Every structure is written in structure tokens, then in C-alpha cells.
C-alpha positions in Angstrom: 0.0 0.4 -0.2 1.4 3.3 -0.9 0.6 4.6 2.5 2.7 2.0 4.1 4.9 2.0 1.5 5.4 5.6 0.2 7.6 4.4 -2.8 4.6 2.2 -4.2 3.8 3.5 -7.7 0.1 4.6 -8.1 -3.0 4.8 -11.0 -6.2 6.3 -10.3 -8.9 5.7 -12.7 -12.4 6.4 -13.0 -15.1 3.9 -14.1 -17.4 6.1 -16.1 -20.6 4.6 -18.6 -24.4 5.2 -19.0 -26.7 3.9 -16.3 -27.5 -0.1 -16.6 -24.0 -0.7 -18.7 -22.7 -2.4 -16.0 -20.0 -0.4 -14.0 -20.7 -1.6 -10.5 -20.9 -5.3 -11.8 -17.4 -4.8 -13.1 -15.8 -3.2 -10.1 -16.9 -6.5 -8.3 -15.1 -8.7 -10.6 -12.0 -6.7 -10.5 -11.9 -7.0 -6.6 -12.4 -10.5 -6.4 -10.0 -11.4 -8.8 -7.5 -8.8 -6.9 -6.9 -11.0 -4.2 -8.5 -8.6 -1.4 -11.3 -10.9 -0.1 -10.3 -14.2 1.8 -10.8 -17.4 0.9 -14.7 -18.6 1.4 -15.9 -15.0 2.1 -19.4 -14.5 1.3 -19.3 -11.4 -1.5 -22.1 -9.4 -2.1 -23.0 -8.8 -5.3 -22.9 -4.9 -6.0 -20.4 -4.4 -3.0 -20.0 -0.9 -3.9 -23.3 0.1 -3.7 -23.5 0.3 -0.1 -26.8 2.9 0.1 -30.2 1.1 0.7 -31.6 2.9 -2.0 -28.8 1.8 -4.3 -29.3 -1.9 -3.5 -33.0 -1.6 -4.1 -33.5 0.4 -7.4 -30.0 -1.4 -8.7 -28.5 2.1 -9.8 -25.3 4.0 -8.4 -26.3 7.4 -6.8 -22.9 8.3 -5.0 -19.3 7.8 -6.3 -17.4 5.6 -4.1 -13.8 4.7 -3.8 -12.1 1.7 -3.6 -8.1 0.4 -4.1 -6.5 -3.1 -5.2 -2.8 -3.8 -5.9 -1.6 -5.8 -9.0 1.6 -6.3 -9.8 2.9 -4.3 -6.8 1.3 -1.1 -8.0 -1.9 0.5 -6.3 -4.4 1.4 -8.6 -7.1 3.7 -6.9 -10.4 3.0 -8.5 -13.7 5.4 -8.4 -17.1 3.6 -9.0 -19.4 7.0 -10.7 -23.0 7.2 -11.7 -24.4 6.9 -14.8 -27.4 8.7 -14.5 -27.2 12.2 -15.6 -29.4 13.7 -12.5 -26.2 12.8 -10.5 -23.7 14.3 -12.9 -22.5 16.3 -10.0 -20.7 13.4 -8.6 -19.1 12.2 -11.8 -17.8 16.1 -12.4 -16.0 16.1 -8.6 -14.9 12.8 -9.2 -12.8 13.3 -12.8 -10.8 15.7 -10.9 -9.6 12.9 -8.5 -8.0 10.8 -11.1 -5.9 10.3 -14.2 -7.7 8.1 -16.5 -10.9 6.4 -16.8 -12.4 3.5 -18.5 -15.5 4.2 -20.4 -18.0 1.0 -20.3 -20.1 0.6 -23.1 -22.9 -1.8 -23.7 -22.1 -4.0 -26.5 -26.0 -4.0 -27.6 -27.0 -1.0 -27.5 -23.9 1.2 -28.0 -23.2 4.6 -26.9 -26.6 6.0 -24.8 -27.5 9.5 -23.8 -25.4 9.4 -20.7 -22.3 8.0 -22.8 -22.2 11.0 -24.4 -22.7 13.2 -20.7 -19.7 11.1 -18.9 -17.5 11.1 -21.9 -17.3 14.8 -22.4 -17.1 15.5 -18.9 -14.0 13.2 -19.3 -12.6 14.8 -22.0 -13.0 18.2 -20.9 -10.6 17.2 -18.1 -8.3 16.0 -20.7 -8.4 12.5 -19.8 -7.8 9.3 -22.5 -10.3 7.1 -21.9 -9.6 2.9 -22.0 -12.8 1.4 -23.8 -14.5 -1.8 -22.2 -17.2 -3.1 -24.3 -19.4 -5.1 -21.7 -21.8 -7.6 -22.2 -20.3 -9.5 -24.9 -21.5 -12.9 -23.7 -25.4 -11.8 -24.3 -27.4 -12.7 -27.9 -27.9 -10.5 -30.7 -24.2 -8.2 -29.9 -22.3 -7.0 -32.4 -19.2 -5.4 -29.9 -17.4 -4.4 -33.4 -20.2 -1.9 -34.4 -20.5 -0.8 -30.5 -16.1 0.4 -30.9 -16.8 2.2 -34.3 -20.2 4.0 -32.7 -18.1 5.2 -29.6 -15.0 6.4 -32.1 -18.3 8.5 -33.6 -18.7 9.7 -30.6 -15.3 10.7 -29.6 -15.0 12.8 -33.1 -18.8 14.3 -32.3 -17.3 15.8 -29.1 -14.4 17.0 -30.3 -11.6 14.9 -28.9 -7.9 15.5 -30.3 -6.0 12.9 -31.6 -4.4 11.8 -28.7 -7.9 11.0 -27.6 -9.4 9.5 -30.5 -6.9 6.5 -30.4 -8.1 4.8 -27.6 -7.2 1.5 -26.7 -10.1 -0.9 -26.2 -11.5 -4.5 -24.6 -13.9 -6.9 -24.8 -15.2 -8.7 -22.0 -18.0 -9.1 -19.6 -18.2 -7.8 -16.0 -21.1 -10.5 -15.3 -18.8 -13.1 -16.6 -15.4 -11.6 -15.3 -12.9 -11.8 -18.2 -11.8 -9.6 -20.3 -9.7 -9.6 -23.7 -8.5 -7.6 -26.4 -9.4 -8.9 -29.1 -13.2 -11.2 -30.3 -10.9 -14.1 -31.2 -8.7 -14.2 -28.3 -10.2 -16.1 -25.4 -9.5 -15.0 -21.5 -11.5 -16.2 -18.2 -9.8 -13.5 -16.0 -9.6 -9.6 -16.3 -5.8 -9.8 -16.1 -5.7 -8.0 -20.1 -7.9 -4.9 -18.1 -5.7 -4.8 -15.4 -2.3 -4.7 -17.8 -4.6 -1.6 -19.7 -4.7 0.2 -16.8 -1.1 -0.1 -15.7 -0.2 0.7 -19.1 -2.7 3.6 -20.3 -2.9 5.2 -17.0 -0.2 7.8 -16.5 1.2 7.7 -13.1 -0.6 10.9 -11.1 1.6 14.1 -11.0 2.3 15.6 -7.8 5.5 16.3 -5.6 5.8 15.0 -2.6 8.2 17.5 -1.7 5.9 20.3 -2.2 3.6 22.0 0.6 0.4 20.1 0.8 -2.6 20.6 -0.9 -5.4 18.0 -1.1 -8.6 19.0 -2.5 -11.9 17.4 -0.6 -14.2 15.8 -3.3 -16.9 13.7 -1.1 -17.7 14.0 2.2 -18.9 11.2 4.8 -19.6 11.3 8.8 -18.7 8.8 11.2 -20.2 8.7 14.6 -17.0 8.1 16.0 -14.9 10.7 13.4 -17.2 13.5 13.2 -17.2 14.6 9.5 -14.4 12.8 7.3 -13.0 14.3 4.1 -12.1 12.1 1.0 -9.8 14.1 -1.5 -6.6 13.5 -3.5 -3.2 15.2 -2.4 -2.1 17.3 -5.2 1.1 17.8 -3.8 2.9 17.4 -1.0 2.9 14.6 2.1 -0.1 14.5 4.8 0.8 12.9 8.1 -1.6 12.2 11.0 -1.8 15.0 13.7 -0.3 16.9 11.3 -1.6 21.0 11.9 -2.9 21.8 8.3 -5.0 25.0 7.3 -8.7 24.9 5.7 -8.9 27.2 2.8 -12.9 27.9 2.5 -14.4 29.3 -0.5 -15.1 32.2 0.6 -11.2 33.0 1.1 -10.9 32.8 4.9 -8.6 30.3 6.4 -9.2 27.8 9.5 -6.3 26.2 11.1 -6.8 22.7 12.8 -5.0 19.5 13.1 -5.4 15.7 10.9 -6.9 14.0 13.9 -7.0 10.7 11.9 -5.9 9.4 7.9 -7.5 6.8 6.6 -6.6 4.8 3.6 -8.0 3.0 0.9 -7.8 -0.9 0.7 -10.1 -3.0 -1.2 -13.9 -2.1 0.6 -12.2 -0.9 3.6 -10.4 2.4 5.3 -7.6 1.7 6.7 -5.7 4.0 9.3 -2.4 4.7 8.0 0.7 7.0 9.2 1.4 9.0 5.9 0.3 9.4 2.2 2.1 11.2 -0.6 0.9 13.4 -3.7 -1.1 11.1 -6.2 -3.3 9.5 -3.7 -6.4 9.2 -2.6 -7.5 10.1 1.4 -10.1 10.2 4.1 -9.2 12.3 6.9 -10.8 14.2 9.7 -10.4 17.2 11.7 -12.6 19.7 10.7 -16.3 19.8 11.4 -17.5 22.5 9.1 -16.2 21.6 5.7 -17.7 22.2 1.8 -16.9 20.3 -1.3 -13.9 22.0 -3.6 -12.2 23.3 -0.3 -8.1 23.1 -0.1 -6.7 21.1 3.5 -2.8 22.9 3.0 0.3 23.9 4.9 -0.5 26.3 7.4 3.1 28.1 6.7 2.6 28.3 2.8 -1.3 27.8 2.4 -2.0 27.9 -1.7 -5.8 27.0 -2.4 -6.7 24.4 -5.3 -9.6 25.8 -8.0 -12.5 25.2 -7.0 -15.0 22.4 -8.5 -17.2 23.8 -10.8 -20.4 21.9 -11.9 -23.3 22.7 -14.0 -26.2 24.3 -13.0 -29.5 22.4 -11.6 -32.6 22.7 -14.5 -35.2 21.5 -12.4 -37.0 23.0 -8.8 -39.5 22.0 -6.9 -40.9 23.3 -3.5 -40.7 21.9 -0.4 -43.5 22.7 2.5 -44.3 21.6 5.2 -47.2 19.1 6.0 -50.3 20.9 7.0 -53.1 18.1 6.2 -55.3 16.9 8.8 -52.9 13.6 9.2 -50.0 16.4 10.0 -47.8 14.9 12.3 -49.1 11.4 12.8 -46.8 9.2 10.8 -43.3 11.5 10.9 -40.8 12.5 13.4 -39.5 15.9 11.6 -42.5 17.9 10.8 -41.1 21.6 11.1 -40.3 24.2 9.1 -36.9 24.5 10.6 -36.0 20.5 11.1 -36.7 20.3 7.4 -34.4 23.6 6.8 -32.1 21.9 9.4 -31.6 18.3 6.7 -31.5 20.5 3.6 -28.3 22.7 4.8 -27.2 19.1 5.6 -27.6 17.5 2.0 -26.4 21.0 0.5 -22.7 19.9 2.2 -22.2 17.1 0.4 -25.0 17.5 -2.9 -22.9 20.0 -5.1 -25.5 19.8 -7.6 -28.3 20.9 -5.4 -29.8 24.6 -4.4 -31.7 25.7 -1.8 -33.4 29.2 -1.6 -35.8 30.7 0.9 -39.0 32.1 0.0 -41.5 34.8 1.5 -43.1 32.3 3.4 -41.1 30.4 6.2 -42.9 27.5 5.5 -42.0 27.1 1.7 -38.2 26.3 0.2 -37.1 26.2 -3.3 -35.1 23.5 -3.9 -33.5 23.2 -7.5 -31.3 19.8 -8.7 -30.5 18.5 -11.9 -33.7 16.2 -12.2 -36.4 14.4 -10.9 -34.6 11.1 -10.1 -32.0 13.5 -8.2 -35.0 15.3 -6.4 -37.0 12.3 -5.5 -34.2 10.4 -4.1 -33.7 13.1 -1.7 -37.1 13.2 -0.5 -36.9 9.1 -0.5 -33.9 9.2 1.9 -35.6 11.9 3.6 -38.8 10.0 4.0 -36.8 7.0 5.6 -35.3 9.4 8.0 -38.4 10.1 9.5 -39.8 13.5 7.9 -42.5 14.9 6.6 -43.4 17.3 4.4 -45.4 18.4 1.0 -44.1 19.2 -2.4 -45.5 20.9 -5.3 -44.9 19.7 -8.9 -41.4 20.0 -10.4 -41.0 23.5 -12.7 -37.8 23.9 -15.1 -35.6 26.8 -14.2 -36.2 29.4 -16.5 -33.2 31.5 -17.7 -32.7 34.9 -19.5 -29.8 34.7 -21.9 -29.4 37.5 -24.1 -32.6 39.3 -23.8 -34.5 35.7 -24.4 -36.5 33.9 -22.3 -34.8 30.0 -22.2 -35.5 26.6 -21.2 -33.3 23.6 -21.0 -33.8 20.9 -23.5 -32.4 17.1 -23.0 -31.4 14.6 -25.6 -33.6 12.0 -25.3 -33.4 8.3 -26.5 -36.1 5.8 -26.3 -35.6 2.2 -28.1 -39.4 0.5 -28.7 -40.8 -1.9 -30.2 -41.7 -1.1 -34.1 -45.5 -2.0 -33.0 -45.2 1.0 -30.8 -43.4 3.4 -32.3 -46.4 5.6 -33.7 -47.8 5.8 -30.5 -44.8 7.4 -28.9 -43.8 9.5 -31.5 -47.3 11.2 -31.5 -47.0 11.6 -27.7 -43.2 13.2 -27.6 -44.8 15.6 -31.0 -47.8 16.8 -28.3 -44.5 16.8 -25.9 -42.7 19.8 -28.3 -40.0 17.3 -28.8 -38.0 17.4 -32.3 -37.2 13.8 -33.9 -33.2 14.3 -34.7 -32.4 10.5 -36.2 -34.2 7.2 -36.5 -32.6 4.2 -36.1 -34.4 0.7 -37.0 -32.1 -2.6 -36.0 -33.8 -5.1 -38.5 -35.1 -7.0 -35.3 -38.3 -5.5 -34.8 -36.9 -2.6 -32.9 -36.4 1.0 -33.5 -34.2 4.0 -32.1 -35.6 7.4 -31.9 -33.2 10.5 -31.0 -35.2 13.6 -29.8 -34.5 17.0 -29.2 -37.1 18.0 -26.2 -37.5 20.4 -23.8 -37.1 19.4 -20.2 -40.4 20.0 -19.3 -41.8 18.2 -22.2 -40.3 15.1 -20.2 -42.0 15.8 -16.7 -44.7 13.0 -15.8 -43.6 11.2 -19.2 -42.1 8.0 -17.4 -44.9 6.5 -16.7 -46.9 7.5 -19.9 -43.8 6.1 -22.5 -44.0 2.8 -19.9 -48.1 1.9 -20.3 -47.5 3.5 -24.4 -44.6 0.4 -24.7 -46.1 -2.2 -22.1 -43.0 -2.3 -20.4 -40.7 -3.1 -23.2 -39.3 0.4 -23.7 -36.1 2.3 -23.2 -35.7 5.4 -22.2 -32.5 8.0 -21.7 -32.3 11.5 -21.5 -29.3 14.1 -20.8 -29.3 18.0 -20.4 -28.3 19.2 -23.6 -28.5 22.9 -23.8 -30.5 26.1 -22.9 -32.8 27.3 -26.1 -35.8 29.4 -26.2 -38.9 28.6 -24.6 -41.6 26.1 -26.5 -44.8 27.0 -26.8 -47.2 25.2 -23.7 -47.4 21.7 -23.4 -50.6 20.5 -22.8 -50.5 18.7 -19.4 -52.7 16.3 -18.0 -55.5 15.0 -19.6 -57.7 13.7 -17.0 -59.0 15.5 -13.9 -59.4 14.0 -10.5 -61.9 12.4 -7.7 -61.1 14.3 -4.7 -62.8 13.4 -1.0 -65.3 15.9 0.5 -65.5 14.5 3.8 -63.2 13.3 6.2 -63.2 9.6 7.6 -62.2 5.7 6.6 -63.2 4.6 2.5 -66.1 2.4 2.4 -66.3 -0.5 0.2 -69.9 0.5 -1.1 -69.3 4.3 -2.0 -65.7 3.0 -3.6 -67.4 0.9 -5.7 -70.2 3.3 -6.4 -67.4 5.4 -7.7 -65.6 3.0 -9.3 -67.8 3.9 -12.9 -66.4 7.4 -12.2 -62.7 6.5 -12.5 -60.0 4.5 -10.8 -59.1 4.4 -7.2 -56.1 5.7 -5.1 -57.4 4.1 -1.8 -58.5 1.1 -0.4 -61.8 0.5 1.9 -60.7 1.6 5.2 -58.2 3.6 4.0 -58.4 7.0 6.1 -59.2 10.0 3.7 -59.5 13.7 4.4 -61.9 16.8 2.7 -59.4 17.7 -0.1 -57.5 14.5 -0.8 -56.9 13.1 -4.4 -58.6 9.2 -4.2 -58.7 8.7 -7.8 -58.4 9.5 -11.6 -61.7 10.8 -12.9 -62.7 9.3 -16.5 -63.1 13.0 -17.6 -60.9 15.9 -17.9 -62.6 18.1 -15.0 -62.0 17.5 -11.1 -64.9 15.7 -9.1 -65.5 15.9 -5.5 -67.1 12.7 -4.2 -67.7 11.2 -1.1 -65.7 7.9 -0.6 -66.7 7.5 3.1 -70.7 7.3 2.2 -72.1 3.8 4.0 -75.2 2.0 2.2 -78.2 3.1 3.8 -79.6 0.1 5.8 -83.9 0.0 7.0 -85.7 -2.5 8.9 -87.5 -3.6 5.4 -86.6 -6.9 4.4 -85.7 -6.6 0.5 -87.5 -9.1 -1.5 -84.3 -9.6 -4.0 -80.6 -10.5 -3.2 -77.9 -7.7 -2.5 -75.7 -6.8 -5.2 -72.3 -8.2 -4.7 -69.4 -5.2 -4.7 -66.5 -6.4 -6.4 -63.9 -4.0 -5.9 -60.9 -2.9 -8.9 -57.8 -2.7 -7.4 -56.8 0.4 -6.9 -53.1 2.1 -8.5 -50.7 2.2 -5.9 -48.7 5.4 -5.6 -45.3 5.3 -5.7 -43.3 8.6 -4.9 -42.0 9.3 -8.3 -45.1 8.6 -9.9 -47.2 10.3 -7.6 -44.5 13.9 -8.8 -45.2 12.9 -12.5 -49.1 12.9 -11.9 -49.9 16.0 -9.9 -51.0 19.2 -11.6 -50.1 22.8 -10.5 -53.0 23.3 -7.8 -51.9 19.6 -6.2 -49.3 18.6 -3.7 -48.0 15.4 -2.9 -47.8 14.5 0.8 -44.6 12.7 1.7 -44.4 10.5 5.2 -42.3 7.7 6.6 -45.4 5.2 6.0 -47.8 6.9 3.4 -47.2 9.2 0.2 -50.8 10.8 -0.9 -52.3 13.3 -3.2 -53.4 16.3 -2.2 -54.8 19.3 -3.4 -52.7 22.9 -2.4 -56.7 24.5 -1.5 -58.1 21.2 1.1 -61.9 22.9 0.9 -64.0 23.5 -2.2 -64.8 26.8 -1.6 -61.0 28.0 -1.0 -60.4 26.2 -4.6 -63.1 28.0 -6.2 -61.7 31.1 -4.6 -58.4 30.8 -6.0 -59.2 29.7 -9.3 -61.1 33.0 -9.4 -58.2 35.2 -8.2 -56.0 33.0 -10.6 -58.7 34.1 -13.6 -58.7 37.6 -12.4 -55.0 37.9 -12.4 -54.7 36.4 -15.8 -57.3 38.8 -17.5 -55.6 41.8 -15.6 -52.4 40.6 -16.8 
């Protein structure tokens, strides 16, 4: 290990790819073949996905570090998220490494997020190694995938050296890599050797004054705030006095209380580390991403890490429904504000703004997934709140009102192509390219306003019967397109408080689809279903059948209820209209009207119409 043996050579590499192209699985294979696990030790799949949400959803949300030793050389590996919503994670970790491994699915080829992560890597001046993954699947053409990657390199303006990229074929799941399709291989040795050959050793002088840039933050109950980053210059030791150069220009002096290095999945305490290595240190309570830990005698700050600005915003408000405080531990605006402040310390792509109302916060992020992951984490931690419909962040560029546009790629069966194209046309999408694969599927590339994609995911799954693949990535800001039609159907709104009754729901079934089951608690103003027509309808879901002492001559009608639509957090946020909120608690996700009583809603509607006429 370099920290224990300062002369040990180092390689720092990031793994980048489109979501689901196999980054974390490949890291699993590299770890298992590097000998870091004991013989007989149970090795979980996706060992780098430590977060519960990551394991449940099968996606990487937070970038993570690991390290392996190969032929006497220490390789620091950083696993990054593939989803563009977590691009802030990708951008900051690329500053920690000297090379990157671009993984491409042999079947799908380069996808929108491939473009995004590759663009960031090329901007950093990195020379990627390309790994064509999943070659053991049916109907793949790995050589074509390499050609498509080259086209993407040229399209993104890569220089000659970057375009002359080394490439390998293999399978992360199968645990092998090979230099060409003809060669047989049963291990990852060719990939390890390619990393050693093509990733340059880190540049940095261990004799210069210390410079360590903080790129990731973590927290430990024992150590407090943990700062993870790369040593650009100098040598760092435990108990060494250092200076923290803040992003506001101030200098805070302190001491390194703990110095940790990476070995496999473990953080191990070490005596010292030198320029080029990745380490975790503790010693400061308050620190932000991008700040520099430096020598107190010669403090020199490194350039701050810049990330793309958010494109989507949502209002976070305290939960003021009749059920407020019944399921959550943290319900006040002060508690929500503190939680958001804590999130800002590590989540560099997030923005939080105060509003005129102290109970309302404007939270901006990189996309729906970015914000819903934050909400899901808060829900699991015991927070209770309500959120409004996502809106795009509009900017004024050269006097023109502009909105964010996304590059969208959909992969659908030929039979569903017409319906998908019609839906995207209504959402102001412009078709750029169409590529049939000759096997019953077609790939469509669109440029579409970001607001056109709000609420589209569920509609897309219905249109393609779950067989479609959709991915998108931010492209650029452009002039605002005309209004996009929102939800076609109205909603069924509860007019009373109480528990939903089977008889009432049965009578309401002809009006639309329900969100609630018999026995579920409802309140006035809560949305309990989708109306079959385009207007909202106030209904009574707690009405019981009137019983009399007169004996009926016929049989009672059988009550057959259609199973309700179960709302997940993502579906609810996609579904709501401007005058609705999603109520989020640790146990429930409910949809409600912003104004609970019918008279308040009518009044708000009239005042909104008056304001529009006056404007």
C-alpha cells in the first residue's frame, strides 16, 4: 500500500458509463480477482452500492472509492453514477483521477449518458480506455459498438490522442476481458494490464507544500465529518497541523485527527500518504466540497470544483394536512431546513432558496430522479413534508427567455413506434434520428424541452407495455417552446373525512380509477382517484349503504372492487398538477389539493383567472 510504502507506484482511475451498462458489476469482478477477499468469504453483488436505495433500485447514486494492488502497483478505483441526474458526482470525482474506463454495452452502444460522462472526461483532458461490456449476450455486435464510440469521440471534439483510444471486450458478470474477439480469456488480467499501460501515474510533488482537495464528504459517529480527496502536492501525516482554505477566502487552522487510506472495501488507518494518493481525513467539523486542505505555513488554494447548474426545481413545504404529525418525527420548517442544509454540504448539484413564506423552500436539482432520491431519503429518516409539481429553471440568455432542453433516446418495438412518436410530438419533441435495428426494434433520438419530460416516464411505460427503454441527458438552454398540454384527466377529490367504505368506492368505480382501498383514512381535499373525464369531481368515499328494517325481496348486489393504483413517490410527483401537492410521510405517499376545501379552491381559481385577465 502506497501509504505504508511511500515508494509504491499509483494509478487513479474512474469508471464511467451510461446507467445499467455494468460499472458496479465490473468493479465487483476487479475486486474479487485482485485478491482482497479472503478465501471462502461471502461476497455480495454490487459491493460498492452501500446505500439501501442503491441496492433496491440497482443504480449507483453516490461515487465511491476502492483500491486494489496489482503487480506491486496500487490502483485507486472510483465508481461513479451513470445517471445524468447525479452528474454533480461525476464532475467532481473526475478531478481526482488521471484516467478513466468508459464502459459501453455491446448491444446498446453509446447512449445519452455515455455522451454526458465522456464529454466531462474529455473536458478534463483524460484519455479513456474503452471496455465493451456484455459481449456474452445474444444479438450483440461488439465491433459496431467500438465504431459508434469512435463516432461519439469525434462528435465531442476529442483530440487525435484521445481518439486513438485503447479498447477491450469482455463481461463484468462473466469476470473476463480480452484485447479482441478472437482471443480466449477467463480473467480480468488484460484489463488490469491495460490500466497500468495507459493510465499515467499521478502528477504531484511530495516535497512541495501540502495541497489536498476535498471532493466527497462522509460522516462517522466516531470521527465526525470525514473528508475524502486527492493529495495534489506534498505529504500528509496523522496529527499534522493544517489549514483549511474555505471557498469564501477565509482560512481555518486545525489538525488531522485521523488519516485513512483505502484497501479493498475497507478504510484503514495509515501513518502518511503522498502526492497522487486518495485518502480520507478527519479534523474539521465544517467543510464544503471543493475546499483545500493545505500547509499552514504556505497555504495555496486549488481551483474550486465547478458543476453544471440545476435545471429543475420543486417547492418543499411543511405538511399542513389533517394527518400532519401522525407518522413522522420531523415535521417543522426548522427541521426540514436543517436537513436540507446538511444535504447541501455533500450534494454539490443541489440549490436551496428561501421564499417569502418561511414554511416554503425552493429546491433545485439536476432532474426528477435527483430530487426524488433526496425526498425518499428524507422520508426514510422520519421527515414529513409536502412537495409541489416540478418546474424547469427558466433563464434569461441574451434577452431571450430560455428553458433547458434534453437529448432523449428511446428504444421501442416497431408496433409501439407510432404511439410514442405521437406522444413526444405533443410534448414539443423534435425528431433528430431514427435507426431501426432490423430485428423488430427502433431507436429514436429527440431534442425535447425538459418540461416535456415531466410526467412522461409512466406514460411511456404504458405506451410500450413496459418493453421500452428511455434515457435522456441535458443538452443546452434554448428559446421557450409553446405551452405543453398537461394531464388529460381530472381527479376525484374526497369531500369528507373518515375511512373509505367499500360500498362508496364501488359506486365511484364507474367515475374512474381509485388510489385508495376500503378502510384507508381520507380527508377533505385529498385526491382519491383519477376521473374518467377532464374535470375534477368532489365525491364522498365514506358514504355507507343506507340500511332499513324493511326486508329486501331480492339479493344484495355483490361488491366487486377493482384493485386501486398504488402510488409510489415518483409516480405521484409525475402525476400531480400545479394546484396539487404530494404529501410524503415515512409510511404514506398521498396526493392532495393545495387548498383542501372546495370553497377555497373556487376562490383561488377565480383570483387566478382575474390575475390572468388583468395581465
